[in-house]
C-alpha positions, 0 to 999 in steps of 0.5 A: 527595915529588917530583910531576911535573905532567901538562900536557894537550896534547890530547884524544888524550893524555888518552885515552891517559892514561886508558887507561894508568890503567885498564890499570894502567900508571900508578898514582895515589898517594892521600892522605887529603883532609884530610892536609897534604902537605909542599911541595917546593922545586919548588912554592910553599909554601902552600894554593894548592900543596896544593890543586893537588896534592890536586885533581890526585890527585882527578882521577887517582883518578877516571881510575883508577876510571873515574868520569871520562871522557877528555873530562871529564878533559881539560876539568878538566886544561885548567882546572887548567892555566889557573889554574896559568898565571895564578898563575905570571903573577901571581907573575912580575908581583909579584916572586914573591908573590900579592896578597891579591886574587889569592889570593882569586881563585885560591881561588874558581877552585879552588873551582869546579874542585873542585865540577866534579871532584865533579860529573863523578865522580858523574854517570852517565858512566863510562870502562870499562877495556878 
């Protein structure tokens, strides 16, 4: 399955994306949290790519359900983008591989974002569909 990653550019873009989800123009594909999806040639294989995909799915589901506001979504997407950029930079510096220390650092960063996704989805702020 080919995934296209959404690159957040502005708060307005995220707000438009949130509106598209709530209006039903864009659908989020759900996979059970513990299922392992296959990696494609466009994505690096391994746990980092699997977690990145899973967290993107969780954010998309939160937008679709209205559990995430546009601001929360923008903040989470920006943090994901920073992790992705750092990972690409580290891989480029090391001939396409991450060191064990870099893998551990990315894992810690993804853990923090995962907790923030949960916290933002379960707070009292919601985005009501129009």
